[in-house]
Z-matrix of the N, CA and C atoms (Angstrom, degrees):
N
C 1 1.486
C 2 1.470 1 108.95
N 3 1.276 2 121.01 1 -37.73
C 4 1.437 3 123.27 2 -176.98
C 5 1.537 4 112.94 3 -64.18
N 6 1.334 5 113.02 4 -36.16
C 7 1.430 6 116.08 5 -177.76
C 8 1.596 7 111.21 6 -69.88
N 9 1.328 8 118.38 7 -34.01
C 10 1.450 9 123.50 8 178.05
C 11 1.605 10 107.98 9 -70.85
N 12 1.311 11 113.69 10 -42.33
C 13 1.430 12 117.48 11 176.60
C 14 1.496 13 114.23 12 -60.96
N 15 1.387 14 118.00 13 -40.68
C 16 1.401 15 120.98 14 179.01
C 17 1.455 16 110.28 15 -70.63
N 18 1.261 17 120.50 16 -34.42
C 19 1.497 18 119.11 17 176.95
C 20 1.536 19 108.90 18 -68.04
N 21 1.308 20 120.76 19 -41.83
C 22 1.467 21 119.83 20 176.52
C 23 1.477 22 111.09 21 -58.61
N 24 1.323 23 122.26 22 -45.71
C 25 1.454 24 124.34 23 -179.38
C 26 1.569 25 109.38 24 -64.46
N 27 1.296 26 116.87 25 -36.74
C 28 1.430 27 118.93 26 -179.45
C 29 1.526 28 110.10 27 -68.18
N 30 1.327 29 116.89 28 -37.00
C 31 1.512 30 117.83 29 177.90
C 32 1.452 31 107.83 30 -73.56
N 33 1.394 32 122.82 31 -36.31
C 34 1.449 33 122.04 32 176.63
C 35 1.419 34 112.75 33 -58.16
N 36 1.328 35 119.57 34 -48.72
C 37 1.449 36 122.21 35 -177.92
C 38 1.446 37 114.19 36 -69.26
N 39 1.404 38 116.27 37 -31.65
C 40 1.518 39 117.97 38 174.53
C 41 1.485 40 111.22 39 -65.28
N 42 1.357 41 117.62 40 -45.67
C 43 1.459 42 120.39 41 -177.97
C 44 1.574 43 108.89 42 -64.98
N 45 1.388 44 116.18 43 -43.94
C 46 1.439 45 120.47 44 -179.70
C 47 1.533 46 110.06 45 -58.61
N 48 1.344 47 119.85 46 -42.92
C 49 1.393 48 125.59 47 -179.60
C 50 1.511 49 110.36 48 -64.64
N 51 1.382 50 114.87 49 -43.37
C 52 1.447 51 119.05 50 -175.61
C 53 1.563 52 108.15 51 -61.89
N 54 1.353 53 117.43 52 -49.01
C 55 1.435 54 124.10 53 -178.12
C 56 1.492 55 107.14 54 -61.03
N 57 1.291 56 118.31 55 -44.96
C 58 1.548 57 120.80 56 -175.31
C 59 1.553 58 105.14 57 -60.35
N 60 1.262 59 116.10 58 -51.67
C 61 1.522 60 115.87 59 -179.98
C 62 1.429 61 111.09 60 -59.57
N 63 1.354 62 122.95 61 -42.15
C 64 1.445 63 124.94 62 -179.91
C 65 1.497 64 110.55 63 -56.85
N 66 1.359 65 116.53 64 -50.42
C 67 1.469 66 119.62 65 -174.48
C 68 1.541 67 110.74 66 -68.21
N 69 1.316 68 113.98 67 -38.33
C 70 1.575 69 116.13 68 178.76
C 71 1.512 70 110.50 69 -64.49
N 72 1.338 71 116.68 70 -41.23
C 73 1.532 72 116.59 71 -179.96
C 74 1.501 73 112.75 72 -70.88
N 75 1.411 74 117.16 73 -31.94
C 76 1.480 75 119.85 74 177.57
C 77 1.518 76 109.06 75 -70.80
N 78 1.306 77 114.49 76 -39.55
C 79 1.450 78 114.83 77 -179.80
C 80 1.462 79 113.88 78 -66.65
N 81 1.342 80 118.13 79 -37.16
C 82 1.480 81 125.02 80 174.44
C 83 1.515 82 107.24 81 -59.29
N 84 1.339 83 118.25 82 -43.14
C 85 1.502 84 120.76 83 -177.03
C 86 1.464 85 110.36 84 -63.26
N 87 1.375 86 119.95 85 -44.23
C 88 1.383 87 127.84 86 -176.54
C 89 1.502 88 111.54 87 -69.65
N 90 1.290 89 118.30 88 -44.06
C 91 1.463 90 123.62 89 -174.35
C 92 1.469 91 115.83 90 -94.56
N 93 1.435 92 117.52 91 -2.82
C 94 1.491 93 121.40 92 -176.80
C 95 1.531 94 107.62 93 -65.04
N 96 1.321 95 115.56 94 133.31
C 97 1.511 96 121.46 95 175.77
C 98 1.487 97 110.41 96 -102.56
N 99 1.299 98 120.82 97 22.15
C 100 1.459 99 126.55 98 172.88
C 101 1.551 100 107.58 99 64.66
N 102 1.324 101 119.95 100 29.87
C 103 1.476 102 120.74 101 178.74
C 104 1.460 103 110.85 102 -70.04
N 105 1.308 104 120.63 103 -38.74
C 106 1.518 105 121.48 104 179.86
C 107 1.435 106 116.32 105 -93.41
N 108 1.394 107 118.40 106 -18.54
C 109 1.462 108 122.85 107 179.00
C 110 1.499 109 107.59 108 -143.78
N 111 1.315 110 118.37 109 87.86
C 112 1.449 111 122.51 110 -177.95
C 113 1.478 112 111.99 111 -74.16
N 114 1.347 113 117.94 112 149.01
C 115 1.487 114 120.46 113 179.51
C 116 1.547 115 108.12 114 -65.03
N 117 1.329 116 117.30 115 156.27
C 118 1.417 117 121.29 116 178.89
C 119 1.506 118 109.45 117 -68.18
N 120 1.347 119 115.20 118 148.03
C 121 1.450 120 124.01 119 176.14
C 122 1.521 121 108.89 120 -88.30
N 123 1.346 122 115.40 121 104.15
C 124 1.457 123 120.37 122 -170.16
C 125 1.603 124 106.79 123 -89.50
N 126 1.276 125 116.09 124 -18.44
C 127 1.435 126 118.71 125 176.20
C 128 1.524 127 113.30 126 81.09
N 129 1.272 128 120.88 127 -170.06
C 130 1.431 129 123.25 128 -179.20
C 131 1.480 130 109.07 129 -81.17
N 132 1.336 131 114.01 130 131.82
C 133 1.520 132 120.98 131 178.11
C 134 1.508 133 107.50 132 -129.54
N 135 1.315 134 115.50 133 100.07
C 136 1.574 135 119.73 134 -179.79
C 137 1.497 136 111.22 135 -65.38
N 138 1.315 137 114.98 136 151.77
C 139 1.428 138 121.40 137 173.65
C 140 1.529 139 109.55 138 -76.72
N 141 1.379 140 114.92 139 128.69
C 142 1.429 141 115.62 140 -177.11
C 143 1.485 142 114.86 141 -99.65
N 144 1.421 143 118.15 142 -6.42
C 145 1.387 144 121.96 143 -179.93
C 146 1.486 145 113.60 144 94.05
N 147 1.369 146 116.53 145 -10.64
C 148 1.447 147 117.89 146 176.91
C 149 1.500 148 111.68 147 -76.00
N 150 1.338 149 115.08 148 144.52
C 151 1.461 150 116.44 149 171.96
C 152 1.531 151 109.85 150 -136.57
N 153 1.301 152 114.30 151 179.16
C 154 1.469 153 119.53 152 -171.84
C 155 1.578 154 113.55 153 -73.40
N 156 1.342 155 110.55 154 -16.87
C 157 1.467 156 114.13 155 -176.85
C 158 1.558 157 113.83 156 -99.08
N 159 1.329 158 115.46 157 22.73
C 160 1.505 159 120.99 158 178.83
C 161 1.490 160 106.79 159 -63.01
N 162 1.379 161 115.22 160 138.90
C 163 1.409 162 122.91 161 174.82
C 164 1.552 163 111.80 162 95.42
N 165 1.290 164 118.61 163 -13.38
C 166 1.401 165 118.38 164 175.15
C 167 1.559 166 114.04 165 -90.54
N 168 1.313 167 113.49 166 140.53
C 169 1.412 168 116.51 167 176.88
C 170 1.474 169 113.90 168 104.29
């Protein structure tokens, strides 16, 4: 009986740890202000008038 109980607790802690890590990483992704990894500076990109439907019609 002890072996089964030990396995159940091991599974419980593994699942708890997995969900904890998941929610922490998702919260960091949502709340991150790009302090450690800023987005690239793409600079000014003027509109050229081209669109994806060129050539139709």
